[in-house]
N, C-alpha and C positions, 0 to 999 in steps of 0.2 A: 442419271444415278446418283446419289451422293458424293459428295465428293470424299477420296482417301484420310484418312487423322496418319497423320503426319507424326513418325516417331517423341517429335519434342513436343506438338502441339499435347500427346497422349503424356506424355510425361507430366509438361504445363498443369492438366487435366486431374492430375491427381496428387500430385501437390498437396500439400499443406497449407492452407495460408491462414496467417493472424492475423488480426489486428486486435492492438496495442492501447486505448484508451490513457493516459497518462506513462506512458513510455520511461519521462526522467525522472519519474519519482523512484521513491525505495523501492518498490517490488516490482514495478513497469520493467526498471532498468537489467533486475534479474530477470524477468521472463524474456524480454527479448535476448540477454546472450545464453540461456538454458536453448531457448529454442532456434535461436541460430549454432548453436552448436551441433544440429541437425542436421544433415544434407537435403532433407525432403522439407525442408521448411520454410518456406515466404512470409516477410514479417512484414505489416505494416506500422509506423509509429505514430502516433498520435498526439500533438502536445501543443502547447499555445507559443513558446519554444521552443528551440533544442537545448539542449545538454555538450556544454564546452566540445563533450568527445565523444560524438555520436559513432554507435558499430559499423567498423567499418568493412563490409560484405557486400556482393554481387543484392543478394536475395533481400536486403535493408531496403525500405523508403519511410524519409524522415515525412511527416504531413503536417503544418501547421495548421494547427483549425479551433478556430471558437468557438466550442462549443453548446456554449451558451447565445451564439446566432444563429439558428435557422438557417437563415441563405447564405452563413458561409458552409456549414456542417452539411445541405443536401451541395452546391456548387463542388464541395472539394472531397465529396465521399457515397457518392449513387455512383459513380464509375465504377467502382470499386465489386466487382459481382463478382471477382475470384475466393473471395473470404469463405472460407470452411468454420473458424471458430474466431468466436470476438472473445477477450476479454479486458474487464473494465474494471481498472484498478485508479479511477481520481475521482476526486468530489471540489464542489466547489468551497471554499470558508472562507467568504467573503459577509457573509449574515452571521449573526449566533446559531450557536451550533442547536440544530436541531426545531429555530423559531421558524415561526407557515416562511418566513422568506427563505431559507435552508433550504427545506426542506421542497419548494415551488423550485428554486437554482436549479436543485440536485436532477430533480424530477425531468426536467425543460430539459436538460443537457442530454439524459440519457436518451429522454423520446423524441427529439432531434436525430443524436443516432442514430437511433432504429429506424425511424420515417425514410433516412436515409440511406440507410442499406438493407433493411430487412425486401427494397419491392425487388431488387436484382441479385441481391449474393444467394443464385440457387439452389448454391453448395453447400447451402451452411447446415452446420453440424450441432456447432451448439457455442453457450452463450455462457461465458464464470461470471461473476459481478464478484471482486471482495467488501464486505465491511467490517466489521470488524468486535469485541467484545462485548462493546455497548451495545449489541444485540438485547442480552438480556439481565441490561438494570439501565433504570430512569437516574438518572442522577442527582434530581432532587431528595432521593429514596434513604433509604435508611444507612446511616455510617458505618467504616468500619468499626467494631467492636461487638457487631447484633452475631444472630448464627450466622457461622460460615455456610458457605456452600458450594459447593463444583459444578458450575456450570456443563449441562452436554446440551446437546444440542436436540432436546425431546422439549424443555421448556420453554414454556409461552411467551409468549410475547409481554415483557415488562407495562404496566398500564400507570397512568402518571405523567404523563409528556407526550408529548413526539418525539419518534426518533427517523430520521429521514431514511433508515437503512429501509424500515418498513415501505416505504414511500416504490424504495427502489425495487425490491421482490414483485409486493403488490408487480409493479409497470408493467417488469418480464413475466409473469403468471398473464395479465391479460391479454398484451401483443404475443407473446410467443403461441400465447392457444393451443397449448399439448402438436403445432406440430414440426416442433424443434425443440431441441434440449436442454434443461440450462441448472447451473452449479450454484453455489455460495461458498464461499470460501469468510470464515471469520478468525481473522491473527488478533490476537492481543497484542502486546507494544512492539513496535517492528525495529528491529537493528537491523540497518545497510546503511549504502552512502549515495549520499545526492544536492543536489544544489539545487533542488527544486520544492524536498518539498515542504508542507510546511507543518507537521510534526512529527519534526527532526531530530529524533533524541539521545543520536548515536552524536550529528553532526554539533548539537548546543551542552553535553558533556563535554567535547574535546574540546570547545570556543573557553566556555569555562575554566576546566583546567589550563588551559596553556595561557588562560591570562590572570590565574592564582600561581604559574607556575614562571610569567613574569617578572609579577610584585613581587615574589616570594610569599603568597599568604597560602593557607593552610584550607586543602580541598573540601570546603563545608557543605555538607547535608542541609538543606535549607526546603522543610516541611515537616510534616504532621507523628510524630512519633510513633506511633503507628504502622508510617509507611516504612519506615527506616526499619524495627525492627523484624514484622510479618514480611511476608510474603503473598503479592497481596494485585498483581498483574502478574500476566503469564509476558517471557518473554518470545515472541517472533523470527525469528533471523531469515528477512529475506530472500535468502537462498531457498528455505523448505517453503516458503511461503509460493514462490514462485510456482515451487518445483511440482507443491501441490498440487494447485492453477493444473499443469499442465498433466497432473495428473488422472485429475478427476474430467478433465475432461476430453481423454483421450480412454481413458481405461473404459472395454468393453463393457464392465462387470456394472458401470457406473455411467461413464457420458451419457447411456440412453435415455437414463431416466430426468424425470422433471424434477426440478424445485430440490435438489438434496444438499441438505447443508452440510459444511466441515470446522469442525474448527482448529487452524490449525497454527499451531501454539510444538513447542521446542519438547515440550515434556520435562517430564520432573528431573530434579538432580537429589549464602544465603548470609579511658575516658574517650567515647565514641565523639568523629565527627560531625553533631549535631548543630544544628541552631531550628528550632521553631521559626523563629522571627526573622532570618534570612531569605529577603526578597530576592526573587535571581535578577526580573524584573527591573526594581529600583537601585541594588545594586552591580547591575549590567550597564546601565543607560545610556550613560556617556561615555562609553567604553569603546565607542565603535572607531577611534582613530588610536587609544590602547593598538587592536587588532590589524588598523591599518598596519604601524608600526611594525610589529610582529612580521605580517604576511612577509614587507621588503623586506627584515633583520633577518630570515629564513629561508627567501629566495621560496616562496610560495606562489602558489594559483593568486591570481588578484580574485580577490571576494571581499566581499561589504560582510562586517557582525552579521549579518540578515539575511546573508545569500544561504550559511548554515545554521545560524540560531536561530530558535523559538523562545525567548524565555518568559513571559507567557502560559506557554505552552507545558515549560518546566517546572512556573509554581502551580500550576494544576494536577500534574501528575504527579506533586509529589502532598499533595492536598487530598487527596483523592480521595471524596469518601466512603470509596465500596471498595469491598473487593470485587476483585474482577477473577476467580480461579475456575479459567476450565478444564475439561474433560476431552482424552483425543482420543478415548477411545473406541466411540465408530470408527476415523479413520485411518487407527490401526487394523482393527476387526476388520476391515476392507483390505485390508493388503496394504496403505502407505508404511515403511519402510523407517525412511528420513528423521533422523532423532542430531539435532544440536544439543547442547547441556549450554544455560545459559553466559557461564564464563567462557567459552570457546566465538559463544555470537559476538559478543564484547568486544576482545579479543577482537577476532580477525577483523572489525569490520576498524579498531583503531588504527592495524596494520594495515587495513585497506586504501584506509583517509588519506594515515604518512603514505606511503605508495602512491600515492596520485596529488599526494602534494597539497593537499587541504590542509594539512593541519603540520605542528613542527615534530 
C-alpha cells in the first residue's frame, strides 16, 4: 500500500514555486517582492551575486549561479524539481548588443538553465521570457523623423541584423515543444531600482542629477533634439512589468497558450536645458571620486558610481535613431488593467532610491 500523503506534503505539492533568473535586476526584484507577498508562492532567486538587501522571507532562497557555465548551472539547479513557473528576466551584456557573440552567450545561458531544470521539474506549468521593445526594430534602421509607427505584437520581426531576442524565443519554442506553455513580455524603457542592472535609466539620471547639484551645474539633457521634443520610447514601470509577468503566467485564459507576446508598457498619458553636444560618458568619466564624496557626506549606502549609472547607455538612449512606441491593446484586451503615467513611475523610483539611501 502506498504511504498516505501528509497535510504538509499536500500543501507543499500544491504551492506555486517560481524560479527567477535575474532576481537582482530591475524587474527581478519586483517579481520576487510581488510573488513573496502571496502565501502560496515559494521563490528561488538566481543571480551571480546577491543584492545587499535580499528578501527576508522563509519562502525565498537565493542561489548564486553562473548560467554561462553548464556544470555550475547543472550542479545548482537540476535538483529543483518542485519548480512550477520560470521567469527569465536576465541577459548577458558582455559582448556588443546583438553581435554573434551576444546571441550565442544568451542562447547558451537559457539553454543551460532549461537543460538543468526541465528533466526533473515535472510540475512545470509556464515559462515567462522578458525581451523588449527592440524586438520590433533593427537599430541600424531608419532614423527618427521617418514614418511614425506604433508597434503591436503582430508586427513581423525586423530584418537587417541579428537580435538575440529572436534567438531566445526560438529556443523556447524548440525546447518546450508544446509540452509547457510560455509567454513573452516586451517592456520599453524600464524604471526601477537595482545595483545590478546594466541598463539602469533611473540610477543614471539620479547620479547625474546628484553630481550636477553637488557642483551647482544645470541639469542638462544631452542628446538628439528629436529625442528631447518627442515621446519616442514608452516607459515601463518595473512594478507593472513584474505584475504582467505574473498575470500572463497564471491567468487561466493565457497561461495555457504557448508563444503569446505582450507589450508591457505604462500606457499613454512630455530656453530648454538641452545640449546635443553633451556626452555623459565623457562628462562623467572622472566623477567617481565626486560620487564617493557625496555618498560619504550624505551618509548613503556605499556604492561606486558604476553600480548605479551607465553613461554609455544614457548617451545611446538619448541619441536613439528610432521611435519605439508600443501598443498595449492586446494586454488590455485580455484584461490586464495596471497603469502608470511616466511621471508617476519616475517620481516613485526616485523616492524609492532615496528611501534605500542610494541617492541624496
